[in-house]
N, C-alpha and C positions, 0 to 999 in steps of 0.2 A: 679597225676590224681585224683586219689582218696581223696589223702591228703587236694588237694586245694577244691574239693565239701566239705569234712568234714565240715573243716571253714568258708563257705560259710554261709552267713546271713541265717535266715531263709524265707521260703518264705512268702510273706505278706498275701496271699489267705486262710493261714493256720488255724485252729482252733485250740486255746490253747493246747487242749491235744496231738493234732498230732504234736505241738512244744514241747511238751515236751517227746514224742519219738524222734524225731529228737535231741534233745538233749540228749537224754538218751543213742540212736544211738552212739553219739559223745563220750559222757561217758568212752560206753563201748568198744568201738573203741581202744580208751587211756588203758584203764585198760587193753584189750589182749596185746595190744603192749609190754608196757609198766610195766605191771604188779604194778600199784601203787595201791594203798588200796583206798578204796570206797570213806572215808572221802575226801581226797586227789582230788581224780577225780570230785566229789561232789562240791568242792568248788570251784574247776577249771573251770566248765562248771556254775556254779551258777554265778561268774564274766563275762561270756560272752558276749556281744553285742546280744539283743535282749530277752534276758532270760527272762525279766519282762513281756512278752507277753505267756509266756509259761504256762501252767498249774504245779505250782511247787509243788506242795500236789504230781500228779500223776508221775512227772519227781522221785522224791525222793524215792516212794513206789517201781515203776518201777526199778531203776539204785540199791538201796540198795537190791531189791528181786530179781534181777536179778544176781545178784553178789552171795550176798549168797546162792542161789539156782541153781547157775548154774551147778554142777556137776551132781545133779539130771535132769536138765534140759536136758542138753547133751545125758543123757542117756536115754529119753524118745524122742528125735528126732535120734539118733545114727543110729538106724533101719532104718531108713527112706533116709538117705541119700546114695548116691552112691560111698561114700569115706571115707576116715577117718577124724574126725574131724580137725586134725589137718593139711589137706589138703584144707579146705575151705577157702575162702578167710575171712579176718579179720571181711568184710562188711557183709557178706551171714553170719559169726558165730554171730556177735551179732542180727543181724535182727534175724534171727532161735531161738536165746535165748529170746530178746524180745517177739515173737510173741507167743513160748513156754509159758514165764511168763504168758502173759496173757491171753492165753488160759486156763489155768490152773489156774491162782486166780481170774482173772476179769468173772466171771459168767456172770455179770449185763450186760457188752458188749459180742455182740452178736457174735459166732465165726464168720462169714463172715466179719464183721467189724475189728475184729484182722487180719484179711487173707490180706484184702484188707490194711490195714494202712502198714502192712509190704510191702506189693508188691509194694504200692506208694515210701515207703522208700529204696526199692532197686531201683525202675526205679531213683531215686532222687541221692542215692550216689554211687549204684554197677554198676558191670558188664553190656556189654551190655542184655544178656540173662538172667543176675541174677535173676529178679522178675517171671521169669516162676518156675525157681528151687523153690525160698522161698515159689512160690504159691504151687508146687506140694508134698514139705517137708507138709508144715502147714498145706492143704488141709486133707493129711493122716493122720495127728499127730490129729488133730478138729475129725477127726471119731474116734480114740481111747478115747482122752480126752473127747468130747462131743457126747456120739455116739444117747442121747437119743436127743439133739436138734440137730445133723445134719440128722439124720431119720426122725425126724419129717419135717423137712425143705426141705427136698428131697418128701416129701408128696403132699408140694403144687404145 
C-alpha cells in the first residue's frame, strides 16, 4: 500500500515546493530502504514522471541536506518520539527528517508551514493516524528549534 502511494504521480494541485517535498520523501524512502548513495537516489527521482513540475533546487537541497545531516536530525527528534528511531515506519521516519531539516535550515519558511507540509505528506503517503504523530513530534521540535518564533506566534 505504501509502496503504491510512493510511486503515484504527485497531485496536480500542489505547489512546486510541495512537489519537491513529495519527491524528497520518495528519495528518502528509497535511501532508507535500499541504503543507496544520495547521487543515485537524486538521479532516480529526477527522472521520475512529473519531476519537471517540482522545485528542483529545493528538492536537491532538501534531499542532499537531509541525508548529509540525518544523524544530527535524528538526534534532534529522538527524545520526542515514543519509540526507537528504528521502530518508526520508513514514511514517518523520512517525513520527520524532512520536517526537522526544514525547521533547522529553512528559517524563511514559517514553522507552521513546515509542520503543515509534513502533515500533508503524512496524510498522502503515511498510515492512518501517522499525520497526528508527525504533527505532535514536529510541534515539540519547533518549540525547541524555533522557540522565539513559536512564542511570538502563541502571543497572537
